PDB file of N, CA, C and O in Angstrom:
ATOM      1  N   MET A   1       3.452  -5.001   3.582  1.00  0.00           N
ATOM      2  CA  MET A   1       2.902  -5.441   2.271  1.00  0.00           C
ATOM      3  C   MET A   1       1.691  -6.046   3.405  1.00  0.00           C
ATOM      4  O   MET A   1       0.611  -5.474   3.551  1.00  0.00           O
ATOM      5  N   GLU A   2       2.016  -7.071   4.027  1.00  0.00           N
ATOM      6  CA  GLU A   2       1.427  -8.061   4.614  1.00  0.00           C
ATOM      7  C   GLU A   2       0.223  -7.425   5.226  1.00  0.00           C
ATOM      8  O   GLU A   2      -0.778  -8.140   5.255  1.00  0.00           O
ATOM      9  N   GLN A   3       0.075  -5.644   5.957  1.00  0.00           N
ATOM     10  CA  GLN A   3      -0.018  -4.846   6.471  1.00  0.00           C
ATOM     11  C   GLN A   3      -1.487  -4.351   5.461  1.00  0.00           C
ATOM     12  O   GLN A   3      -2.710  -4.490   5.443  1.00  0.00           O
ATOM     13  N   ILE A   4      -0.814  -3.959   4.998  1.00  0.00           N
ATOM     14  CA  ILE A   4      -1.275  -3.083   3.608  1.00  0.00           C
ATOM     15  C   ILE A   4      -2.804  -4.546   3.143  1.00  0.00           C
ATOM     16  O   ILE A   4      -4.029  -4.422   3.154  1.00  0.00           O
ATOM     17  N   GLU A   5      -2.204  -5.367   2.914  1.00  0.00           N
ATOM     18  CA  GLU A   5      -3.095  -6.648   2.318  1.00  0.00           C
ATOM     19  C   GLU A   5      -4.378  -7.054   3.131  1.00  0.00           C
ATOM     20  O   GLU A   5      -5.537  -7.161   2.729  1.00  0.00           O
ATOM     21  N   HIS A   6      -3.728  -7.297   4.679  1.00  0.00           N
ATOM     22  CA  HIS A   6      -4.689  -7.368   5.630  1.00  0.00           C
ATOM     23  C   HIS A   6      -5.576  -6.326   5.854  1.00  0.00           C
ATOM     24  O   HIS A   6      -6.776  -6.584   5.946  1.00  0.00           O
ATOM     25  N   TYR A   7      -5.020  -4.761   5.993  1.00  0.00           N
ATOM     26  CA  TYR A   7      -6.506  -3.973   5.919  1.00  0.00           C
ATOM     27  C   TYR A   7      -7.519  -3.676   4.665  1.00  0.00           C
ATOM     28  O   TYR A   7      -8.584  -3.058   4.631  1.00  0.00           O
ATOM     29  N   LEU A   8      -6.599  -4.515   3.413  1.00  0.00           N
ATOM     30  CA  LEU A   8      -7.794  -4.461   2.257  1.00  0.00           C
ATOM     31  C   LEU A   8      -8.706  -5.028   2.750  1.00  0.00           C
ATOM     32  O   LEU A   8      -9.703  -4.383   3.073  1.00  0.00           O
ATOM     33  N   ALA A   9      -8.614  -6.779   3.010  1.00  0.00           N
ATOM     34  CA  ALA A   9      -9.241  -7.673   2.858  1.00  0.00           C
ATOM     35  C   ALA A   9     -10.401  -7.553   3.849  1.00  0.00           C
ATOM     36  O   ALA A   9     -11.607  -7.661   3.630  1.00  0.00           O
ATOM     37  N   GLU A  10      -9.683  -7.278   5.112  1.00  0.00           N
ATOM     38  CA  GLU A  10     -10.662  -6.840   6.350  1.00  0.00           C
ATOM     39  C   GLU A  10     -11.808  -5.619   5.969  1.00  0.00           C
ATOM     40  O   GLU A  10     -12.934  -5.550   6.462  1.00  0.00           O
ATOM     41  N   HIS A  11     -11.345  -4.869   5.168  1.00  0.00           N
ATOM     42  CA  HIS A  11     -12.285  -3.390   4.822  1.00  0.00           C
ATOM     43  C   HIS A  11     -13.270  -3.846   3.554  1.00  0.00           C
ATOM     44  O   HIS A  11     -14.352  -3.313   3.309  1.00  0.00           O
ATOM     45  N   LYS A  12     -12.695  -4.898   2.829  1.00  0.00           N
ATOM     46  CA  LYS A  12     -13.639  -5.258   1.711  1.00  0.00           C
ATOM     47  C   LYS A  12     -13.136  -4.689   0.483  1.00  0.00           C
ATOM     48  O   LYS A  12     -13.825  -4.747  -0.535  1.00  0.00           O
ATOM     49  N   TYR A  13     -11.603  -3.953   0.486  1.00  0.00           N
ATOM     50  CA  TYR A  13     -10.965  -3.711  -0.429  1.00  0.00           C
ATOM     51  C   TYR A  13     -10.179  -4.677  -1.188  1.00  0.00           C
ATOM     52  O   TYR A  13      -9.832  -5.796  -0.813  1.00  0.00           O
ATOM     53  N   ARG A  14      -9.859  -3.903  -2.698  1.00  0.00           N
ATOM     54  CA  ARG A  14      -8.381  -5.051  -3.200  1.00  0.00           C
ATOM     55  C   ARG A  14      -7.765  -3.693  -4.073  1.00  0.00           C
ATOM     56  O   ARG A  14      -8.400  -2.660  -4.287  1.00  0.00           O
ATOM     57  N   ILE A  15      -6.568  -3.937  -4.450  1.00  0.00           N
ATOM     58  CA  ILE A  15      -5.890  -3.396  -5.195  1.00  0.00           C
ATOM     59  C   ILE A  15      -6.683  -3.230  -6.646  1.00  0.00           C
ATOM     60  O   ILE A  15      -7.479  -4.035  -7.128  1.00  0.00           O
ATOM     61  N   ALA A  16      -6.259  -2.001  -7.192  1.00  0.00           N
ATOM     62  CA  ALA A  16      -6.883  -1.824  -8.501  1.00  0.00           C
ATOM     63  C   ALA A  16      -6.057  -0.863  -9.567  1.00  0.00           C
ATOM     64  O   ALA A  16      -6.559   0.043 -10.232  1.00  0.00           O
ATOM     65  N   GLY A  17      -4.492  -1.330  -9.570  1.00  0.00           N
ATOM     66  CA  GLY A  17      -3.556  -0.486 -10.503  1.00  0.00           C
ATOM     67  C   GLY A  17      -2.030  -0.663  -9.476  1.00  0.00           C
ATOM     68  O   GLY A  17      -1.650  -1.343  -8.522  1.00  0.00           O
ATOM     69  N   LEU A  18      -1.654   0.105 -10.115  1.00  0.00           N
ATOM     70  CA  LEU A  18      -0.194   0.148 -10.095  1.00  0.00           C
ATOM     71  C   LEU A  18       0.292   0.735  -9.279  1.00  0.00           C
ATOM     72  O   LEU A  18      -0.532   1.640  -9.142  1.00  0.00           O
ATOM     73  N   HIS A  19       1.175   0.953  -8.475  1.00  0.00           N
ATOM     74  CA  HIS A  19       1.542   1.576  -6.463  1.00  0.00           C
ATOM     75  C   HIS A  19       2.830   2.654  -7.420  1.00  0.00           C
ATOM     76  O   HIS A  19       3.565   2.542  -8.401  1.00  0.00           O
ATOM     77  N   HIS A  20       2.502   3.604  -6.445  1.00  0.00           N
ATOM     78  CA  HIS A  20       3.946   4.581  -6.732  1.00  0.00           C
ATOM     79  C   HIS A  20       4.536   4.659  -5.170  1.00  0.00           C
ATOM     80  O   HIS A  20       4.122   4.283  -4.074  1.00  0.00           O
ATOM     81  N   GLU A  21       5.557   5.253  -5.590  1.00  0.00           N
ATOM     82  CA  GLU A  21       6.652   5.169  -4.782  1.00  0.00           C
ATOM     83  C   GLU A  21       7.137   6.362  -3.667  1.00  0.00           C
ATOM     84  O   GLU A  21       8.120   6.934  -4.140  1.00  0.00           O
ATOM     85  N   ILE A  22       6.848   6.797  -2.635  1.00  0.00           N
ATOM     86  CA  ILE A  22       7.099   8.109  -3.016  1.00  0.00           C
ATOM     87  C   ILE A  22       8.492   8.156  -1.527  1.00  0.00           C
ATOM     88  O   ILE A  22       8.213   7.775  -0.390  1.00  0.00           O
ATOM     89  N   TYR A  23       9.960   8.718  -1.942  1.00  0.00           N
ATOM     90  CA  TYR A  23      10.860   8.423  -0.884  1.00  0.00           C
ATOM     91  C   TYR A  23      10.970   9.390   0.103  1.00  0.00           C
ATOM     92  O   TYR A  23      10.907  10.579  -0.207  1.00  0.00           O
ATOM     93  N   LEU A  24      11.167   8.938   1.564  1.00  0.00           N
ATOM     94  CA  LEU A  24      10.866  10.524   1.833  1.00  0.00           C
ATOM     95  C   LEU A  24      12.596  10.351   2.129  1.00  0.00           C
ATOM     96  O   LEU A  24      12.978  11.488   2.404  1.00  0.00           O
ATOM     97  N   SER A  25      13.389   9.712   2.166  1.00  0.00           N
ATOM     98  CA  SER A  25      14.753   9.405   2.750  1.00  0.00           C
ATOM     99  C   SER A  25      15.433   9.479   1.637  1.00  0.00           C
ATOM    100  O   SER A  25      14.985   8.897   0.649  1.00  0.00           O
ATOM    101  N   ASP A  26      16.871  10.334   1.538  1.00  0.00           N
ATOM    102  CA  ASP A  26      17.473  10.659   0.502  1.00  0.00           C
ATOM    103  C   ASP A  26      18.632   8.777   0.869  1.00  0.00           C
ATOM    104  O   ASP A  26      19.219   8.568   1.931  1.00  0.00           O
ATOM    105  N   PRO A  27      18.619   7.853  -0.251  1.00  0.00           N
ATOM    106  CA  PRO A  27      19.540   7.005  -0.356  1.00  0.00           C
ATOM    107  C   PRO A  27      20.680   6.844  -0.059  1.00  0.00           C
ATOM    108  O   PRO A  27      21.212   5.792   0.295  1.00  0.00           O
ATOM    109  N   ARG A  28      21.223   8.046  -0.199  1.00  0.00           N
ATOM    110  CA  ARG A  28      23.335   8.873  -0.282  1.00  0.00           C
ATOM    111  C   ARG A  28      23.146   9.085   1.158  1.00  0.00           C
ATOM    112  O   ARG A  28      24.266   8.979   1.658  1.00  0.00           O
ATOM    113  N   LYS A  29      22.200   9.355   2.152  1.00  0.00           N
ATOM    114  CA  LYS A  29      22.108   9.590   3.502  1.00  0.00           C
ATOM    115  C   LYS A  29      21.436   9.003   4.358  1.00  0.00           C
ATOM    116  O   LYS A  29      20.903   9.687   5.232  1.00  0.00           O
ATOM    117  N   VAL A  30      21.344   8.218   4.356  1.00  0.00           N
ATOM    118  CA  VAL A  30      20.344   8.047   5.270  1.00  0.00           C
ATOM    119  C   VAL A  30      20.704   5.974   4.798  1.00  0.00           C
ATOM    120  O   VAL A  30      20.721   5.369   3.726  1.00  0.00           O
ATOM    121  N   GLU A  31      20.919   5.554   6.210  1.00  0.00           N
ATOM    122  CA  GLU A  31      20.830   4.284   6.408  1.00  0.00           C
ATOM    123  C   GLU A  31      19.766   3.287   5.678  1.00  0.00           C
ATOM    124  O   GLU A  31      18.637   3.327   6.167  1.00  0.00           O
ATOM    125  N   PRO A  32      19.931   2.523   4.734  1.00  0.00           N
ATOM    126  CA  PRO A  32      18.634   1.800   4.783  1.00  0.00           C
ATOM    127  C   PRO A  32      17.966   1.054   5.733  1.00  0.00           C
ATOM    128  O   PRO A  32      16.896   0.499   5.482  1.00  0.00           O
ATOM    129  N   SER A  33      18.676   0.984   7.120  1.00  0.00           N
ATOM    130  CA  SER A  33      17.262   0.508   8.381  1.00  0.00           C
ATOM    131  C   SER A  33      16.047   1.363   8.478  1.00  0.00           C
ATOM    132  O   SER A  33      14.891   0.943   8.457  1.00  0.00           O
ATOM    133  N   ILE A  34      16.440   2.661   8.592  1.00  0.00           N
ATOM    134  CA  ILE A  34      15.868   4.428   8.861  1.00  0.00           C
ATOM    135  C   ILE A  34      14.641   4.447   7.754  1.00  0.00           C
ATOM    136  O   ILE A  34      13.455   4.705   7.960  1.00  0.00           O
ATOM    137  N   MET A  35      15.657   3.898   5.835  1.00  0.00           N
ATOM    138  CA  MET A  35      14.782   4.975   5.118  1.00  0.00           C
ATOM    139  C   MET A  35      12.751   4.728   5.258  1.00  0.00           C
ATOM    140  O   MET A  35      11.998   3.897   5.766  1.00  0.00           O
ATOM    141  N   LYS A  36      12.614   5.980   4.482  1.00  0.00           N
ATOM    142  CA  LYS A  36      11.029   5.826   5.339  1.00  0.00           C
ATOM    143  C   LYS A  36      10.776   6.219   3.716  1.00  0.00           C
ATOM    144  O   LYS A  36      11.452   6.940   2.983  1.00  0.00           O
ATOM    145  N   THR A  37       9.754   5.598   3.490  1.00  0.00           N
ATOM    146  CA  THR A  37       9.016   5.791   2.117  1.00  0.00           C
ATOM    147  C   THR A  37       7.309   5.169   2.144  1.00  0.00           C
ATOM    148  O   THR A  37       6.963   4.158   2.755  1.00  0.00           O
ATOM    149  N   ILE A  38       6.374   6.085   1.299  1.00  0.00           N
ATOM    150  CA  ILE A  38       4.929   6.088   1.168  1.00  0.00           C
ATOM    151  C   ILE A  38       4.669   4.988  -0.064  1.00  0.00           C
ATOM    152  O   ILE A  38       4.869   5.169  -1.265  1.00  0.00           O
ATOM    153  N   LEU A  39       4.285   4.083   0.441  1.00  0.00           N
ATOM    154  CA  LEU A  39       3.688   3.278  -1.228  1.00  0.00           C
ATOM    155  C   LEU A  39       2.098   3.998  -1.487  1.00  0.00           C
ATOM    156  O   LEU A  39       1.392   3.734  -0.513  1.00  0.00           O
ATOM    157  N   ARG A  40       1.750   4.388  -1.977  1.00  0.00           N
ATOM    158  CA  ARG A  40       0.117   4.797  -2.538  1.00  0.00           C
ATOM    159  C   ARG A  40       0.127   3.732  -3.397  1.00  0.00           C
ATOM    160  O   ARG A  40       1.063   3.450  -4.145  1.00  0.00           O
ATOM    161  N   TYR A  41      -1.389   2.864  -3.250  1.00  0.00           N
ATOM    162  CA  TYR A  41      -2.219   1.795  -4.264  1.00  0.00           C
ATOM    163  C   TYR A  41      -3.408   2.584  -4.592  1.00  0.00           C
ATOM    164  O   TYR A  41      -3.800   3.396  -3.754  1.00  0.00           O
ATOM    165  N   PRO A  42      -4.190   2.418  -5.979  1.00  0.00           N
ATOM    166  CA  PRO A  42      -5.107   2.680  -6.074  1.00  0.00           C
ATOM    167  C   PRO A  42      -5.780   1.045  -6.278  1.00  0.00           C
ATOM    168  O   PRO A  42      -5.622  -0.055  -6.807  1.00  0.00           O
ATOM    169  N   ILE A  43      -6.826   2.061  -5.213  1.00  0.00           N
ATOM    170  CA  ILE A  43      -8.465   0.372  -4.249  1.00  0.00           C
ATOM    171  C   ILE A  43      -9.032   1.266  -4.866  1.00  0.00           C
ATOM    172  O   ILE A  43      -8.928   2.437  -5.234  1.00  0.00           O
ATOM    173  N   GLN A  44     -10.430  -0.672  -4.899  1.00  0.00           N
ATOM    174  CA  GLN A  44     -11.504  -0.616  -5.680  1.00  0.00           C
ATOM    175  C   GLN A  44     -12.487  -1.415  -4.063  1.00  0.00           C
ATOM    176  O   GLN A  44     -12.163  -2.164  -3.141  1.00  0.00           O
ATOM    177  N   GLU A  45     -13.377  -0.912  -4.363  1.00  0.00           N
ATOM    178  CA  GLU A  45     -14.274  -1.255  -3.092  1.00  0.00           C
ATOM    179  C   GLU A  45     -14.548  -2.988  -3.791  1.00  0.00           C
ATOM    180  O   GLU A  45     -14.202  -3.270  -4.939  1.00  0.00           O
ATOM    181  N   ILE A  46     -15.189  -3.949  -2.882  1.00  0.00           N
ATOM    182  CA  ILE A  46     -15.537  -5.209  -3.481  1.00  0.00           C
ATOM    183  C   ILE A  46     -16.654  -5.090  -3.426  1.00  0.00           C
ATOM    184  O   ILE A  46     -17.132  -4.479  -2.470  1.00  0.00           O
ATOM    185  N   GLU A  47     -17.441  -5.600  -4.378  1.00  0.00           N
ATOM    186  CA  GLU A  47     -18.640  -5.626  -4.071  1.00  0.00           C
ATOM    187  C   GLU A  47     -19.250  -6.697  -3.537  1.00  0.00           C
ATOM    188  O   GLU A  47     -18.324  -7.496  -3.399  1.00  0.00           O
ATOM    189  N   VAL A  48     -20.148  -7.165  -3.184  1.00  0.00           N
ATOM    190  CA  VAL A  48     -20.457  -8.031  -1.982  1.00  0.00           C
ATOM    191  C   VAL A  48     -21.804  -8.803  -2.903  1.00  0.00           C
ATOM    192  O   VAL A  48     -22.599  -7.891  -2.679  1.00  0.00           O
ATOM    193  N   VAL A  49     -22.492  -9.635  -3.619  1.00  0.00           N
ATOM    194  CA  VAL A  49     -23.378 -10.256  -4.068  1.00  0.00           C
ATOM    195  C   VAL A  49     -23.735 -11.045  -2.825  1.00  0.00           C
ATOM    196  O   VAL A  49     -22.823 -11.761  -2.412  1.00  0.00           O
ATOM    197  N   GLU A  50     -24.911 -11.068  -2.115  1.00  0.00           N
ATOM    198  CA  GLU A  50     -25.958 -11.691  -1.466  1.00  0.00           C
ATOM    199  C   GLU A  50     -26.957 -12.312  -1.805  1.00  0.00           C
ATOM    200  O   GLU A  50     -27.932 -11.579  -1.971  1.00  0.00           O
ATOM    201  N   GLY A  51     -27.148 -13.490  -2.000  1.00  0.00           N
ATOM    202  CA  GLY A  51     -28.390 -14.536  -2.228  1.00  0.00           C
ATOM    203  C   GLY A  51     -28.407 -15.172  -3.118  1.00  0.00           C
ATOM    204  O   GLY A  51     -29.337 -15.960  -3.296  1.00  0.00           O
TER     205      GLY A  51
END
């Protein structure tokens, strides 16, 4: 999560809604330490007001 937040701040985006998780590993068959999950967040560009 820290990496996502850092990337968004660096590129002037913010999270704009709830996340969606896509599980690539079956928890019944895979050790928790090697499970893979995709996190998808809707994002929105931060408007920068100058002046």
